[in-house]
mmCIF entry with sequence, helices, sheets and N, C-alpha, C, O atoms, coordinates in Angstrom:
data_MODEL
# 
_entry.id   MODEL 
# 
_entity.id                         1 
_entity.type                       polymer 
_entity.pdbx_number_of_molecules   1 
# 
_entity_poly.entity_id                      1 
_entity_poly.type                           'polypeptide(L)' 
_entity_poly.nstd_linkage                   no 
_entity_poly.nstd_monomer                   no 
_entity_poly.pdbx_seq_one_letter_code       MKSDKAAIKGKHIVLVDDVITTGNTADNCAKLLKQAGAKSVWALTIAYGHPIKK 
_entity_poly.pdbx_seq_one_letter_code_can   MKSDKAAIKGKHIVLVDDVITTGNTADNCAKLLKQAGAKSVWALTIAYGHPIKK 
_entity_poly.pdbx_strand_id                 A 
# 
loop_
_entity_poly_seq.entity_id 
_entity_poly_seq.num 
_entity_poly_seq.mon_id 
_entity_poly_seq.hetero 
1 1  MET n 
1 2  LYS n 
1 3  SER n 
1 4  ASP n 
1 5  LYS n 
1 6  ALA n 
1 7  ALA n 
1 8  ILE n 
1 9  LYS n 
1 10 GLY n 
1 11 LYS n 
1 12 HIS n 
1 13 ILE n 
1 14 VAL n 
1 15 LEU n 
1 16 VAL n 
1 17 ASP n 
1 18 ASP n 
1 19 VAL n 
1 20 ILE n 
1 21 THR n 
1 22 THR n 
1 23 GLY n 
1 24 ASN n 
1 25 THR n 
1 26 ALA n 
1 27 ASP n 
1 28 ASN n 
1 29 CYS n 
1 30 ALA n 
1 31 LYS n 
1 32 LEU n 
1 33 LEU n 
1 34 LYS n 
1 35 GLN n 
1 36 ALA n 
1 37 GLY n 
1 38 ALA n 
1 39 LYS n 
1 40 SER n 
1 41 VAL n 
1 42 TRP n 
1 43 ALA n 
1 44 LEU n 
1 45 THR n 
1 46 ILE n 
1 47 ALA n 
1 48 TYR n 
1 49 GLY n 
1 50 HIS n 
1 51 PRO n 
1 52 ILE n 
1 53 LYS n 
1 54 LYS n 
# 
_struct_asym.id          A 
_struct_asym.entity_id   1 
# 
loop_
_struct_conf.conf_type_id 
_struct_conf.id 
_struct_conf.pdbx_PDB_helix_id 
_struct_conf.beg_label_comp_id 
_struct_conf.beg_label_asym_id 
_struct_conf.beg_label_seq_id 
_struct_conf.pdbx_beg_PDB_ins_code 
_struct_conf.end_label_comp_id 
_struct_conf.end_label_asym_id 
_struct_conf.end_label_seq_id 
_struct_conf.pdbx_end_PDB_ins_code 
_struct_conf.beg_auth_comp_id 
_struct_conf.beg_auth_asym_id 
_struct_conf.beg_auth_seq_id 
_struct_conf.end_auth_comp_id 
_struct_conf.end_auth_asym_id 
_struct_conf.end_auth_seq_id 
_struct_conf.pdbx_PDB_helix_class 
_struct_conf.details 
_struct_conf.pdbx_PDB_helix_length 
HELX_P HELX_P1 AA1 LYS A 5  ? ILE A 8  ? LYS A 5  ILE A 8  1 ? 4  
HELX_P HELX_P2 AA2 ASN A 24 ? GLN A 35 ? ASN A 24 GLN A 35 1 ? 12 
# 
_struct_conf_type.id          HELX_P 
_struct_conf_type.criteria    ? 
_struct_conf_type.reference   ? 
# 
_struct_sheet.id               AA1 
_struct_sheet.type             ? 
_struct_sheet.number_strands   2 
_struct_sheet.details          ? 
# 
_struct_sheet_order.sheet_id     AA1 
_struct_sheet_order.range_id_1   1 
_struct_sheet_order.range_id_2   2 
_struct_sheet_order.offset       ? 
_struct_sheet_order.sense        parallel 
# 
loop_
_struct_sheet_range.sheet_id 
_struct_sheet_range.id 
_struct_sheet_range.beg_label_comp_id 
_struct_sheet_range.beg_label_asym_id 
_struct_sheet_range.beg_label_seq_id 
_struct_sheet_range.pdbx_beg_PDB_ins_code 
_struct_sheet_range.end_label_comp_id 
_struct_sheet_range.end_label_asym_id 
_struct_sheet_range.end_label_seq_id 
_struct_sheet_range.pdbx_end_PDB_ins_code 
_struct_sheet_range.beg_auth_comp_id 
_struct_sheet_range.beg_auth_asym_id 
_struct_sheet_range.beg_auth_seq_id 
_struct_sheet_range.end_auth_comp_id 
_struct_sheet_range.end_auth_asym_id 
_struct_sheet_range.end_auth_seq_id 
AA1 1 HIS A 12 ? ILE A 20 ? HIS A 12 ILE A 20 
AA1 2 SER A 40 ? TYR A 48 ? SER A 40 TYR A 48 
# 
loop_
_atom_site.group_PDB 
_atom_site.id 
_atom_site.type_symbol 
_atom_site.label_atom_id 
_atom_site.label_alt_id 
_atom_site.label_comp_id 
_atom_site.label_asym_id 
_atom_site.label_entity_id 
_atom_site.label_seq_id 
_atom_site.pdbx_PDB_ins_code 
_atom_site.Cartn_x 
_atom_site.Cartn_y 
_atom_site.Cartn_z 
_atom_site.occupancy 
_atom_site.B_iso_or_equiv 
_atom_site.pdbx_formal_charge 
_atom_site.auth_seq_id 
_atom_site.auth_comp_id 
_atom_site.auth_asym_id 
_atom_site.auth_atom_id 
_atom_site.pdbx_PDB_model_num 
ATOM 1   N N  . MET A 1 1  ? 0.838   -1.167  0.000  1.00 0.00 ? 1  MET A N  1 
ATOM 2   C CA . MET A 1 1  ? 0.013   0.004   0.005  1.00 0.00 ? 1  MET A CA 1 
ATOM 3   C C  . MET A 1 1  ? 0.885   1.227   -0.012 1.00 0.00 ? 1  MET A C  1 
ATOM 4   O O  . MET A 1 1  ? 1.822   1.321   0.780  1.00 0.00 ? 1  MET A O  1 
ATOM 5   N N  . LYS A 1 2  ? 0.610   2.169   -0.888 1.00 0.00 ? 2  LYS A N  1 
ATOM 6   C CA . LYS A 1 2  ? 1.385   3.395   -0.950 1.00 0.00 ? 2  LYS A CA 1 
ATOM 7   C C  . LYS A 1 2  ? 0.494   4.447   -0.211 1.00 0.00 ? 2  LYS A C  1 
ATOM 8   O O  . LYS A 1 2  ? -0.727  4.480   -0.364 1.00 0.00 ? 2  LYS A O  1 
ATOM 9   N N  . SER A 1 3  ? 1.168   5.287   0.584  1.00 0.00 ? 3  SER A N  1 
ATOM 10  C CA . SER A 1 3  ? 0.377   6.315   1.318  1.00 0.00 ? 3  SER A CA 1 
ATOM 11  C C  . SER A 1 3  ? 1.164   7.643   1.282  1.00 0.00 ? 3  SER A C  1 
ATOM 12  O O  . SER A 1 3  ? 2.367   7.674   1.025  1.00 0.00 ? 3  SER A O  1 
ATOM 13  N N  . ASP A 1 4  ? 0.460   8.687   1.540  1.00 0.00 ? 4  ASP A N  1 
ATOM 14  C CA . ASP A 1 4  ? 1.053   9.961   1.755  1.00 0.00 ? 4  ASP A CA 1 
ATOM 15  C C  . ASP A 1 4  ? 1.253   10.130  3.228  1.00 0.00 ? 4  ASP A C  1 
ATOM 16  O O  . ASP A 1 4  ? 0.395   10.666  3.930  1.00 0.00 ? 4  ASP A O  1 
ATOM 17  N N  . LYS A 1 5  ? 2.429   9.656   3.716  1.00 0.00 ? 5  LYS A N  1 
ATOM 18  C CA . LYS A 1 5  ? 2.672   9.622   5.192  1.00 0.00 ? 5  LYS A CA 1 
ATOM 19  C C  . LYS A 1 5  ? 2.554   11.008  5.838  1.00 0.00 ? 5  LYS A C  1 
ATOM 20  O O  . LYS A 1 5  ? 2.189   11.120  7.008  1.00 0.00 ? 5  LYS A O  1 
ATOM 21  N N  . ALA A 1 6  ? 2.855   12.034  5.094  1.00 0.00 ? 6  ALA A N  1 
ATOM 22  C CA . ALA A 1 6  ? 2.763   13.397  5.641  1.00 0.00 ? 6  ALA A CA 1 
ATOM 23  C C  . ALA A 1 6  ? 1.300   13.732  5.973  1.00 0.00 ? 6  ALA A C  1 
ATOM 24  O O  . ALA A 1 6  ? 1.022   14.455  6.931  1.00 0.00 ? 6  ALA A O  1 
ATOM 25  N N  . ALA A 1 7  ? 0.373   13.198  5.172  1.00 0.00 ? 7  ALA A N  1 
ATOM 26  C CA . ALA A 1 7  ? -1.081  13.467  5.448  1.00 0.00 ? 7  ALA A CA 1 
ATOM 27  C C  . ALA A 1 7  ? -1.623  12.648  6.603  1.00 0.00 ? 7  ALA A C  1 
ATOM 28  O O  . ALA A 1 7  ? -2.701  12.938  7.121  1.00 0.00 ? 7  ALA A O  1 
ATOM 29  N N  . ILE A 1 8  ? -0.846  11.577  7.031  1.00 0.00 ? 8  ILE A N  1 
ATOM 30  C CA . ILE A 1 8  ? -1.307  10.735  8.078  1.00 0.00 ? 8  ILE A CA 1 
ATOM 31  C C  . ILE A 1 8  ? -0.602  10.980  9.389  1.00 0.00 ? 8  ILE A C  1 
ATOM 32  O O  . ILE A 1 8  ? -1.197  10.868  10.460 1.00 0.00 ? 8  ILE A O  1 
ATOM 33  N N  . LYS A 1 9  ? 0.681   11.318  9.299  1.00 0.00 ? 9  LYS A N  1 
ATOM 34  C CA . LYS A 1 9  ? 1.546   11.464  10.533 1.00 0.00 ? 9  LYS A CA 1 
ATOM 35  C C  . LYS A 1 9  ? 0.925   12.419  11.552 1.00 0.00 ? 9  LYS A C  1 
ATOM 36  O O  . LYS A 1 9  ? 0.573   13.561  11.254 1.00 0.00 ? 9  LYS A O  1 
ATOM 37  N N  . GLY A 1 10 ? 0.812   11.883  12.775 1.00 0.00 ? 10 GLY A N  1 
ATOM 38  C CA . GLY A 1 10 ? 0.313   12.722  13.867 1.00 0.00 ? 10 GLY A CA 1 
ATOM 39  C C  . GLY A 1 10 ? -1.171  12.936  13.938 1.00 0.00 ? 10 GLY A C  1 
ATOM 40  O O  . GLY A 1 10 ? -1.662  13.629  14.830 1.00 0.00 ? 10 GLY A O  1 
ATOM 41  N N  . LYS A 1 11 ? -1.909  12.338  12.991 1.00 0.00 ? 11 LYS A N  1 
ATOM 42  C CA . LYS A 1 11 ? -3.365  12.637  12.941 1.00 0.00 ? 11 LYS A CA 1 
ATOM 43  C C  . LYS A 1 11 ? -4.123  11.522  13.699 1.00 0.00 ? 11 LYS A C  1 
ATOM 44  O O  . LYS A 1 11 ? -3.651  10.400  13.881 1.00 0.00 ? 11 LYS A O  1 
ATOM 45  N N  . HIS A 1 12 ? -5.314  11.920  14.115 1.00 0.00 ? 12 HIS A N  1 
ATOM 46  C CA . HIS A 1 12 ? -6.254  11.008  14.727 1.00 0.00 ? 12 HIS A CA 1 
ATOM 47  C C  . HIS A 1 12 ? -7.201  10.564  13.597 1.00 0.00 ? 12 HIS A C  1 
ATOM 48  O O  . HIS A 1 12 ? -7.884  11.390  12.991 1.00 0.00 ? 12 HIS A O  1 
ATOM 49  N N  . ILE A 1 13 ? -7.231  9.230   13.319 1.00 0.00 ? 13 ILE A N  1 
ATOM 50  C CA . ILE A 1 13 ? -7.966  8.674   12.157 1.00 0.00 ? 13 ILE A CA 1 
ATOM 51  C C  . ILE A 1 13 ? -9.181  7.944   12.646 1.00 0.00 ? 13 ILE A C  1 
ATOM 52  O O  . ILE A 1 13 ? -9.123  7.222   13.641 1.00 0.00 ? 13 ILE A O  1 
ATOM 53  N N  . VAL A 1 14 ? -10.324 8.133   11.932 1.00 0.00 ? 14 VAL A N  1 
ATOM 54  C CA . VAL A 1 14 ? -11.489 7.386   12.186 1.00 0.00 ? 14 VAL A CA 1 
ATOM 55  C C  . VAL A 1 14 ? -11.882 6.567   10.958 1.00 0.00 ? 14 VAL A C  1 
ATOM 56  O O  . VAL A 1 14 ? -12.133 7.120   9.887  1.00 0.00 ? 14 VAL A O  1 
ATOM 57  N N  . LEU A 1 15 ? -11.930 5.259   11.122 1.00 0.00 ? 15 LEU A N  1 
ATOM 58  C CA . LEU A 1 15 ? -12.360 4.323   10.059 1.00 0.00 ? 15 LEU A CA 1 
ATOM 59  C C  . LEU A 1 15 ? -13.856 4.119   10.179 1.00 0.00 ? 15 LEU A C  1 
ATOM 60  O O  . LEU A 1 15 ? -14.344 3.840   11.274 1.00 0.00 ? 15 LEU A O  1 
ATOM 61  N N  . VAL A 1 16 ? -14.582 4.245   9.120  1.00 0.00 ? 16 VAL A N  1 
ATOM 62  C CA . VAL A 1 16 ? -16.024 4.039   9.143  1.00 0.00 ? 16 VAL A CA 1 
ATOM 63  C C  . VAL A 1 16 ? -16.413 2.890   8.251  1.00 0.00 ? 16 VAL A C  1 
ATOM 64  O O  . VAL A 1 16 ? -16.041 2.883   7.077  1.00 0.00 ? 16 VAL A O  1 
ATOM 65  N N  . ASP A 1 17 ? -17.142 1.924   8.750  1.00 0.00 ? 17 ASP A N  1 
ATOM 66  C CA . ASP A 1 17 ? -17.550 0.754   8.012  1.00 0.00 ? 17 ASP A CA 1 
ATOM 67  C C  . ASP A 1 17 ? -19.000 0.460   8.287  1.00 0.00 ? 17 ASP A C  1 
ATOM 68  O O  . ASP A 1 17 ? -19.520 0.839   9.336  1.00 0.00 ? 17 ASP A O  1 
ATOM 69  N N  . ASP A 1 18 ? -19.661 -0.203  7.374  1.00 0.00 ? 18 ASP A N  1 
ATOM 70  C CA . ASP A 1 18 ? -21.111 -0.493  7.573  1.00 0.00 ? 18 ASP A CA 1 
ATOM 71  C C  . ASP A 1 18 ? -21.243 -1.650  8.559  1.00 0.00 ? 18 ASP A C  1 
ATOM 72  O O  . ASP A 1 18 ? -22.011 -1.558  9.517  1.00 0.00 ? 18 ASP A O  1 
ATOM 73  N N  . VAL A 1 19 ? -20.518 -2.716  8.342  1.00 0.00 ? 19 VAL A N  1 
ATOM 74  C CA . VAL A 1 19 ? -20.641 -3.916  9.207  1.00 0.00 ? 19 VAL A CA 1 
ATOM 75  C C  . VAL A 1 19 ? -19.241 -4.423  9.542  1.00 0.00 ? 19 VAL A C  1 
ATOM 76  O O  . VAL A 1 19 ? -18.349 -4.448  8.695  1.00 0.00 ? 19 VAL A O  1 
ATOM 77  N N  . ILE A 1 20 ? -19.076 -4.824  10.794 1.00 0.00 ? 20 ILE A N  1 
ATOM 78  C CA . ILE A 1 20 ? -17.810 -5.480  11.215 1.00 0.00 ? 20 ILE A CA 1 
ATOM 79  C C  . ILE A 1 20 ? -18.194 -6.881  11.656 1.00 0.00 ? 20 ILE A C  1 
ATOM 80  O O  . ILE A 1 20 ? -19.137 -7.060  12.427 1.00 0.00 ? 20 ILE A O  1 
ATOM 81  N N  . THR A 1 21 ? -17.463 -7.872  11.166 1.00 0.00 ? 21 THR A N  1 
ATOM 82  C CA . THR A 1 21 ? -17.770 -9.211  11.499 1.00 0.00 ? 21 THR A CA 1 
ATOM 83  C C  . THR A 1 21 ? -16.645 -9.819  12.361 1.00 0.00 ? 21 THR A C  1 
ATOM 84  O O  . THR A 1 21 ? -16.841 -10.119 13.538 1.00 0.00 ? 21 THR A O  1 
ATOM 85  N N  . THR A 1 22 ? -15.499 -9.987  11.763 1.00 0.00 ? 22 THR A N  1 
ATOM 86  C CA . THR A 1 22 ? -14.350 -10.537 12.512 1.00 0.00 ? 22 THR A CA 1 
ATOM 87  C C  . THR A 1 22 ? -13.466 -9.430  13.052 1.00 0.00 ? 22 THR A C  1 
ATOM 88  O O  . THR A 1 22 ? -12.756 -9.631  14.037 1.00 0.00 ? 22 THR A O  1 
ATOM 89  N N  . GLY A 1 23 ? -13.496 -8.245  12.414 1.00 0.00 ? 23 GLY A N  1 
ATOM 90  C CA . GLY A 1 23 ? -12.609 -7.162  12.814 1.00 0.00 ? 23 GLY A CA 1 
ATOM 91  C C  . GLY A 1 23 ? -11.240 -7.181  12.106 1.00 0.00 ? 23 GLY A C  1 
ATOM 92  O O  . GLY A 1 23 ? -10.413 -6.297  12.329 1.00 0.00 ? 23 GLY A O  1 
ATOM 93  N N  . ASN A 1 24 ? -11.007 -8.199  11.248 1.00 0.00 ? 24 ASN A N  1 
ATOM 94  C CA . ASN A 1 24 ? -9.669  -8.365  10.610 1.00 0.00 ? 24 ASN A CA 1 
ATOM 95  C C  . ASN A 1 24 ? -9.383  -7.158  9.687  1.00 0.00 ? 24 ASN A C  1 
ATOM 96  O O  . ASN A 1 24 ? -8.266  -6.643  9.701  1.00 0.00 ? 24 ASN A O  1 
ATOM 97  N N  . THR A 1 25 ? -10.341 -6.708  8.905  1.00 0.00 ? 25 THR A N  1 
ATOM 98  C CA . THR A 1 25 ? -10.112 -5.606  7.974  1.00 0.00 ? 25 THR A CA 1 
ATOM 99  C C  . THR A 1 25 ? -9.796  -4.337  8.724  1.00 0.00 ? 25 THR A C  1 
ATOM 100 O O  . THR A 1 25 ? -8.836  -3.655  8.368  1.00 0.00 ? 25 THR A O  1 
ATOM 101 N N  . ALA A 1 26 ? -10.557 -3.982  9.750  1.00 0.00 ? 26 ALA A N  1 
ATOM 102 C CA . ALA A 1 26 ? -10.361 -2.774  10.540 1.00 0.00 ? 26 ALA A CA 1 
ATOM 103 C C  . ALA A 1 26 ? -9.014  -2.901  11.226 1.00 0.00 ? 26 ALA A C  1 
ATOM 104 O O  . ALA A 1 26 ? -8.282  -1.911  11.261 1.00 0.00 ? 26 ALA A O  1 
ATOM 105 N N  . ASP A 1 27 ? -8.639  -4.029  11.766 1.00 0.00 ? 27 ASP A N  1 
ATOM 106 C CA . ASP A 1 27 ? -7.399  -4.308  12.475 1.00 0.00 ? 27 ASP A CA 1 
ATOM 107 C C  . ASP A 1 27 ? -6.226  -4.053  11.540 1.00 0.00 ? 27 ASP A C  1 
ATOM 108 O O  . ASP A 1 27 ? -5.286  -3.333  11.877 1.00 0.00 ? 27 ASP A O  1 
ATOM 109 N N  . ASN A 1 28 ? -6.300  -4.667  10.338 1.00 0.00 ? 28 ASN A N  1 
ATOM 110 C CA . ASN A 1 28 ? -5.196  -4.531  9.364  1.00 0.00 ? 28 ASN A CA 1 
ATOM 111 C C  . ASN A 1 28 ? -5.051  -3.055  8.926  1.00 0.00 ? 28 ASN A C  1 
ATOM 112 O O  . ASN A 1 28 ? -3.937  -2.544  8.812  1.00 0.00 ? 28 ASN A O  1 
ATOM 113 N N  . CYS A 1 29 ? -6.169  -2.395  8.687  1.00 0.00 ? 29 CYS A N  1 
ATOM 114 C CA . CYS A 1 29 ? -6.064  -0.953  8.276  1.00 0.00 ? 29 CYS A CA 1 
ATOM 115 C C  . CYS A 1 29 ? -5.502  -0.134  9.415  1.00 0.00 ? 29 CYS A C  1 
ATOM 116 O O  . CYS A 1 29 ? -4.679  0.752   9.183  1.00 0.00 ? 29 CYS A O  1 
ATOM 117 N N  . ALA A 1 30 ? -5.909  -0.396  10.608 1.00 0.00 ? 30 ALA A N  1 
ATOM 118 C CA . ALA A 1 30 ? -5.366  0.358   11.754 1.00 0.00 ? 30 ALA A CA 1 
ATOM 119 C C  . ALA A 1 30 ? -3.872  0.170   11.904 1.00 0.00 ? 30 ALA A C  1 
ATOM 120 O O  . ALA A 1 30 ? -3.148  1.126   12.185 1.00 0.00 ? 30 ALA A O  1 
ATOM 121 N N  . LYS A 1 31 ? -3.404  -1.059  11.719 1.00 0.00 ? 31 LYS A N  1 
ATOM 122 C CA . LYS A 1 31 ? -2.013  -1.355  11.792 1.00 0.00 ? 31 LYS A CA 1 
ATOM 123 C C  . LYS A 1 31 ? -1.202  -0.550  10.710 1.00 0.00 ? 31 LYS A C  1 
ATOM 124 O O  . LYS A 1 31 ? -0.156  0.030   11.003 1.00 0.00 ? 31 LYS A O  1 
ATOM 125 N N  . LEU A 1 32 ? -1.717  -0.545  9.495  1.00 0.00 ? 32 LEU A N  1 
ATOM 126 C CA . LEU A 1 32 ? -1.034  0.174   8.441  1.00 0.00 ? 32 LEU A CA 1 
ATOM 127 C C  . LEU A 1 32 ? -1.018  1.684   8.704  1.00 0.00 ? 32 LEU A C  1 
ATOM 128 O O  . LEU A 1 32 ? -0.015  2.353   8.454  1.00 0.00 ? 32 LEU A O  1 
ATOM 129 N N  . LEU A 1 33 ? -2.136  2.211   9.209  1.00 0.00 ? 33 LEU A N  1 
ATOM 130 C CA . LEU A 1 33 ? -2.197  3.600   9.518  1.00 0.00 ? 33 LEU A CA 1 
ATOM 131 C C  . LEU A 1 33 ? -1.211  3.989   10.679 1.00 0.00 ? 33 LEU A C  1 
ATOM 132 O O  . LEU A 1 33 ? -0.551  5.025   10.610 1.00 0.00 ? 33 LEU A O  1 
ATOM 133 N N  . LYS A 1 34 ? -1.134  3.172   11.692 1.00 0.00 ? 34 LYS A N  1 
ATOM 134 C CA . LYS A 1 34 ? -0.210  3.381   12.762 1.00 0.00 ? 34 LYS A CA 1 
ATOM 135 C C  . LYS A 1 34 ? 1.212   3.350   12.273 1.00 0.00 ? 34 LYS A C  1 
ATOM 136 O O  . LYS A 1 34 ? 2.025   4.190   12.660 1.00 0.00 ? 34 LYS A O  1 
ATOM 137 N N  . GLN A 1 35 ? 1.527   2.379   11.415 1.00 0.00 ? 35 GLN A N  1 
ATOM 138 C CA . GLN A 1 35 ? 2.867   2.332   10.817 1.00 0.00 ? 35 GLN A CA 1 
ATOM 139 C C  . GLN A 1 35 ? 3.224   3.531   9.997  1.00 0.00 ? 35 GLN A C  1 
ATOM 140 O O  . GLN A 1 35 ? 4.390   3.911   9.882  1.00 0.00 ? 35 GLN A O  1 
ATOM 141 N N  . ALA A 1 36 ? 2.170   4.144   9.407  1.00 0.00 ? 36 ALA A N  1 
ATOM 142 C CA . ALA A 1 36 ? 2.376   5.335   8.598  1.00 0.00 ? 36 ALA A CA 1 
ATOM 143 C C  . ALA A 1 36 ? 2.472   6.582   9.437  1.00 0.00 ? 36 ALA A C  1 
ATOM 144 O O  . ALA A 1 36 ? 2.724   7.664   8.907  1.00 0.00 ? 36 ALA A O  1 
ATOM 145 N N  . GLY A 1 37 ? 2.266   6.452   10.802 1.00 0.00 ? 37 GLY A N  1 
ATOM 146 C CA . GLY A 1 37 ? 2.434   7.569   11.710 1.00 0.00 ? 37 GLY A CA 1 
ATOM 147 C C  . GLY A 1 37 ? 1.215   8.166   12.328 1.00 0.00 ? 37 GLY A C  1 
ATOM 148 O O  . GLY A 1 37 ? 1.300   9.209   12.975 1.00 0.00 ? 37 GLY A O  1 
ATOM 149 N N  . ALA A 1 38 ? 0.046   7.521   12.147 1.00 0.00 ? 38 ALA A N  1 
ATOM 150 C CA . ALA A 1 38 ? -1.163  7.970   12.733 1.00 0.00 ? 38 ALA A CA 1 
ATOM 151 C C  . ALA A 1 38 ? -0.996  8.053   14.286 1.00 0.00 ? 38 ALA A C  1 
ATOM 152 O O  . ALA A 1 38 ? -0.417  7.140   14.874 1.00 0.00 ? 38 ALA A O  1 
ATOM 153 N N  . LYS A 1 39 ? -1.470  9.083   14.929 1.00 0.00 ? 39 LYS A N  1 
ATOM 154 C CA . LYS A 1 39 ? -1.403  9.167   16.352 1.00 0.00 ? 39 LYS A CA 1 
ATOM 155 C C  . LYS A 1 39 ? -2.387  8.223   17.029 1.00 0.00 ? 39 LYS A C  1 
ATOM 156 O O  . LYS A 1 39 ? -2.068  7.609   18.048 1.00 0.00 ? 39 LYS A O  1 
ATOM 157 N N  . SER A 1 40 ? -3.564  8.110   16.471 1.00 0.00 ? 40 SER A N  1 
ATOM 158 C CA . SER A 1 40 ? -4.552  7.147   17.017 1.00 0.00 ? 40 SER A CA 1 
ATOM 159 C C  . SER A 1 40 ? -5.500  6.734   15.851 1.00 0.00 ? 40 SER A C  1 
ATOM 160 O O  . SER A 1 40 ? -5.681  7.470   14.881 1.00 0.00 ? 40 SER A O  1 
ATOM 161 N N  . VAL A 1 41 ? -6.075  5.555   15.994 1.00 0.00 ? 41 VAL A N  1 
ATOM 162 C CA . VAL A 1 41 ? -6.970  5.085   14.961 1.00 0.00 ? 41 VAL A CA 1 
ATOM 163 C C  . VAL A 1 41 ? -8.191  4.486   15.695 1.00 0.00 ? 41 VAL A C  1 
ATOM 164 O O  . VAL A 1 41 ? -8.038  3.641   16.577 1.00 0.00 ? 41 VAL A O  1 
ATOM 165 N N  . TRP A 1 42 ? -9.392  4.933   15.320 1.00 0.00 ? 42 TRP A N  1 
ATOM 166 C CA . TRP A 1 42 ? -10.634 4.518   15.859 1.00 0.00 ? 42 TRP A CA 1 
ATOM 167 C C  . TRP A 1 42 ? -11.469 3.904   14.765 1.00 0.00 ? 42 TRP A C  1 
ATOM 168 O O  . TRP A 1 42 ? -11.350 4.302   13.606 1.00 0.00 ? 42 TRP A O  1 
ATOM 169 N N  . ALA A 1 43 ? -12.344 2.909   15.109 1.00 0.00 ? 43 ALA A N  1 
ATOM 170 C CA . ALA A 1 43 ? -13.216 2.306   14.100 1.00 0.00 ? 43 ALA A CA 1 
ATOM 171 C C  . ALA A 1 43 ? -14.658 2.508   14.538 1.00 0.00 ? 43 ALA A C  1 
ATOM 172 O O  . ALA A 1 43 ? -15.008 2.179   15.672 1.00 0.00 ? 43 ALA A O  1 
ATOM 173 N N  . LEU A 1 44 ? -15.479 3.027   13.685 1.00 0.00 ? 44 LEU A N  1 
ATOM 174 C CA . LEU A 1 44 ? -16.950 3.148   13.928 1.00 0.00 ? 44 LEU A CA 1 
ATOM 175 C C  . LEU A 1 44 ? -17.664 2.268   12.937 1.00 0.00 ? 44 LEU A C  1 
ATOM 176 O O  . LEU A 1 44 ? -17.302 2.201   11.762 1.00 0.00 ? 44 LEU A O  1 
ATOM 177 N N  . THR A 1 45 ? -18.671 1.601   13.420 1.00 0.00 ? 45 THR A N  1 
ATOM 178 C CA . THR A 1 45 ? -19.429 0.706   12.549 1.00 0.00 ? 45 THR A CA 1 
ATOM 179 C C  . THR A 1 45 ? -20.957 0.862   12.830 1.00 0.00 ? 45 THR A C  1 
ATOM 180 O O  . THR A 1 45 ? -21.370 1.233   13.929 1.00 0.00 ? 45 THR A O  1 
ATOM 181 N N  . ILE A 1 46 ? -21.736 0.575   11.832 1.00 0.00 ? 46 ILE A N  1 
ATOM 182 C CA . ILE A 1 46 ? -23.198 0.621   11.952 1.00 0.00 ? 46 ILE A CA 1 
ATOM 183 C C  . ILE A 1 46 ? -23.712 -0.639  12.624 1.00 0.00 ? 46 ILE A C  1 
ATOM 184 O O  . ILE A 1 46 ? -24.605 -0.564  13.467 1.00 0.00 ? 46 ILE A O  1 
ATOM 185 N N  . ALA A 1 47 ? -23.165 -1.796  12.269 1.00 0.00 ? 47 ALA A N  1 
ATOM 186 C CA . ALA A 1 47 ? -23.662 -3.064  12.752 1.00 0.00 ? 47 ALA A CA 1 
ATOM 187 C C  . ALA A 1 47 ? -22.537 -4.063  12.998 1.00 0.00 ? 47 ALA A C  1 
ATOM 188 O O  . ALA A 1 47 ? -21.465 -3.966  12.401 1.00 0.00 ? 47 ALA A O  1 
ATOM 189 N N  . TYR A 1 48 ? -22.785 -4.997  13.860 1.00 0.00 ? 48 TYR A N  1 
ATOM 190 C CA . TYR A 1 48 ? -21.836 -6.048  14.146 1.00 0.00 ? 48 TYR A CA 1 
ATOM 191 C C  . TYR A 1 48 ? -22.461 -7.382  13.686 1.00 0.00 ? 48 TYR A C  1 
ATOM 192 O O  . TYR A 1 48 ? -23.569 -7.720  14.104 1.00 0.00 ? 48 TYR A O  1 
ATOM 193 N N  . GLY A 1 49 ? -21.768 -8.122  12.845 1.00 0.00 ? 49 GLY A N  1 
ATOM 194 C CA . GLY A 1 49 ? -22.283 -9.433  12.427 1.00 0.00 ? 49 GLY A CA 1 
ATOM 195 C C  . GLY A 1 49 ? -21.494 -10.506 13.062 1.00 0.00 ? 49 GLY A C  1 
ATOM 196 O O  . GLY A 1 49 ? -20.265 -10.472 13.107 1.00 0.00 ? 49 GLY A O  1 
ATOM 197 N N  . HIS A 1 50 ? -22.256 -11.520 13.582 1.00 0.00 ? 50 HIS A N  1 
ATOM 198 C CA . HIS A 1 50 ? -21.563 -12.659 14.158 1.00 0.00 ? 50 HIS A CA 1 
ATOM 199 C C  . HIS A 1 50 ? -21.171 -13.663 13.050 1.00 0.00 ? 50 HIS A C  1 
ATOM 200 O O  . HIS A 1 50 ? -21.986 -14.008 12.194 1.00 0.00 ? 50 HIS A O  1 
ATOM 201 N N  . PRO A 1 51 ? -19.935 -14.110 13.087 1.00 0.00 ? 51 PRO A N  1 
ATOM 202 C CA . PRO A 1 51 ? -19.564 -15.140 12.078 1.00 0.00 ? 51 PRO A CA 1 
ATOM 203 C C  . PRO A 1 51 ? -20.434 -16.397 12.202 1.00 0.00 ? 51 PRO A C  1 
ATOM 204 O O  . PRO A 1 51 ? -20.776 -16.783 13.320 1.00 0.00 ? 51 PRO A O  1 
ATOM 205 N N  . ILE A 1 52 ? -20.793 -17.032 11.114 1.00 0.00 ? 52 ILE A N  1 
ATOM 206 C CA . ILE A 1 52 ? -21.564 -18.242 11.154 1.00 0.00 ? 52 ILE A CA 1 
ATOM 207 C C  . ILE A 1 52 ? -20.623 -19.415 11.362 1.00 0.00 ? 52 ILE A C  1 
ATOM 208 O O  . ILE A 1 52 ? -19.656 -19.581 10.620 1.00 0.00 ? 52 ILE A O  1 
ATOM 209 N N  . LYS A 1 53 ? -20.892 -20.188 12.322 1.00 0.00 ? 53 LYS A N  1 
ATOM 210 C CA . LYS A 1 53 ? -20.090 -21.411 12.580 1.00 0.00 ? 53 LYS A CA 1 
ATOM 211 C C  . LYS A 1 53 ? -20.687 -22.582 11.863 1.00 0.00 ? 53 LYS A C  1 
ATOM 212 O O  . LYS A 1 53 ? -21.891 -22.830 11.933 1.00 0.00 ? 53 LYS A O  1 
ATOM 213 N N  . LYS A 1 54 ? -19.829 -23.308 11.165 1.00 0.00 ? 54 LYS A N  1 
ATOM 214 C CA . LYS A 1 54 ? -20.287 -24.470 10.390 1.00 0.00 ? 54 LYS A CA 1 
ATOM 215 C C  . LYS A 1 54 ? -20.247 -25.733 11.186 1.00 0.00 ? 54 LYS A C  1 
ATOM 216 O O  . LYS A 1 54 ? -20.600 -26.796 10.676 1.00 0.00 ? 54 LYS A O  1 
# 
């Protein structure tokens, strides 16, 4: 992933998603943003979906 680190460094970032199921996508995005210098990363979601167990 290429990023403009100057636009991210020291910023408080809010990720917005419609549904979070496992949290893996938000977690990976947050890790990348923190590596790029984000001061904090928060995730907001409309709904939480439970994974279906087979």
